[in-house]
N, C-alpha and C positions, 0 to 999 in steps of 0.2 A: 548683684548688679553686673551688667555686661557693658562691654565697650561698644561704642557706635562710631563708625567712621563718618567724618564730615567731609564732603567734597562739593565743590562748586566750579562751574565753568566761568565764573566771574573773576577768578584769580588764576594765575598760571598753575598748570599741573605740576605735581611734584617731580623733581628731576632725579629721583632715586627711589629706593624701596621703602617709602614712608607715605603717610597720609597728610593732607593739608591740616587736618585737626582730628582729634579723638575726644569724644565725650565719654565721661565715666560718671554716672549719676548726674549730679548738678554741676559738675566741673567740666570745663572745656580746656583742652591743652592744644594750642596751635603749634604747628611746626614753625621753625624759623622761616620768616619770609624775607626774601632778598628782592632787589628791585628789578624784577622781570615783568615785562608786559605780557599780555595774554598770548602773544606769539612765542613766548619762552625766551625772548632776547632781552639782554640787559638794556634798560632805558638809557638813552644818551644823556650826558650832563654830569654834573658833579654831585656833591653830597646833598645839596638841597633837592634836586630832582630825584635822586635815588631814595632819599628818606620819604618824600611824598609818595612815591610809587610803593614803597614798603607798606605805608599806612593805607593806601588804597587796596592793596592785596589783603591786608589784615581785616579791613572793614568788610570786604566781600566774604571772607571766611567766617568772621563773626556772624554776619547776617545769615549765612547759610545754616547756622546753628541756632538762630533766633536770639542772638546777642548783639551788643554794640559796645562801644568803648566805655560806656558807663558801667558795664558788667565786669570790666577787667579788674582782677585782684592783684596780679603781679605781671610785670613786664621785665624782660631781659633784653638788653640792647648790646649788640656786639658791633664795635666800631673799629675800623682799620687804623684810624689816626685820631688820637684823643685831642689833638689840637682843633679838631672839627666838632668837638663836643657842644660848644655853644650853639652852632647852627642846628645840630640834631636836636638839642634840648628845646630850642625855640619852636621847631616844627612839631616835636612831640607834644609840647604844651598846647599847641593850637588844636590838636585832635582830642585831647583829654579835657580841656577847659578847666573847670573847678575840681573835677574828679582827679584824685591823686593816688593811683594804685602804688603799691610797693614796687620798687624797681632796682635793678642792678645794671650797671653799665661797665662793660669790659672791653679793653683794647686788645685786639687779637692781631696776630702776625698776618693771617690770610683768611679770606672768606671764599665760599664757592664762587666760581666764575670771576674771581678777583674783584668783587663788588666792594663798596665802601662801608656798607651797613647791613645788618641783619637783625630782625627783632622777632621774638617769640612772646606769646602771651598765655596767661592762665586766666580764665574768666568763669564766672558763675552764671549758669543759665537756669531758667525756669523749667521744671520737668512736670509732666502731667501725671 
């Protein structure tokens, strides 16, 4: 099996030496997405606006690989302030619906560009 780099202009470009996602066989590993708009700037607003933007970015990266949120096996959520967990969790649930992938949530001291949330996913995709 070989690695395949996944890239889309429907999500912000990587801000470092990494890919938006990498496919290995039927597995897709997304890089952590932070709340950047397509212009590469942090979206204005608080935890709700930032979390929705992260999910829009993840949705675009998943779609570029032929996947969607129903394909997700594992999510890792990095949050700057665990007191905002309830808001993040509510938004998270709205994107996954009845699908409940495995998940870890970790409070961190700091995230790139001082954002409030970052999420990475592992998904299963159909391969031909």
